[in-house]
C-alpha angles and dihedrals in degrees: 000000000000119000125189116191138183138169132193141185133196101219117356101272101022143091110338145174142188136202137185133189116208114198128189121165105308096343129096131186126188121207122187143161144163145207130202097222114029146115132253093245092052091052091049090052095045090053089059098039094050095044093050090045089056092063112107098206143012110286145148112275131192105198122191126195137165090215113106086186092059095046091047090051090055096044093047093051096246099293095201097192089070098050133088113267095234091067101036093097089062096060100071091052091045092049093048092051091049091052092053100046129053108241148171120202120204130180115217134170111259090233091054094064128060088200093056091045088054092050092049089052091049091051091051094048095043101044113014107038 
């Protein structure tokens, strides 16, 4: 399964949204959400948490994000003492999901991926227009 995620925020904090596209063979599923008062990092994390939570069984996942913050959180094993207190509650859930499901995290520039450009456009249309 391939998952492309993105999160955004107008103001930081401010109104924000996230979106993820899950792709497997010829199937696609879009997951999205928003909050009225949030941060960009929180939206990036919720995109991943909610997309991984949507999986019905243990499987191999290639997850792509343009968030260096998100990838660094994963690679540094969620060192909570260094993170903002408003998103700390997300990390235990994120870590639990990552222990259950096989995964590969990859940082890519938003402009290098048509999937991430599409997600960014969806976030804009759904939450900021």
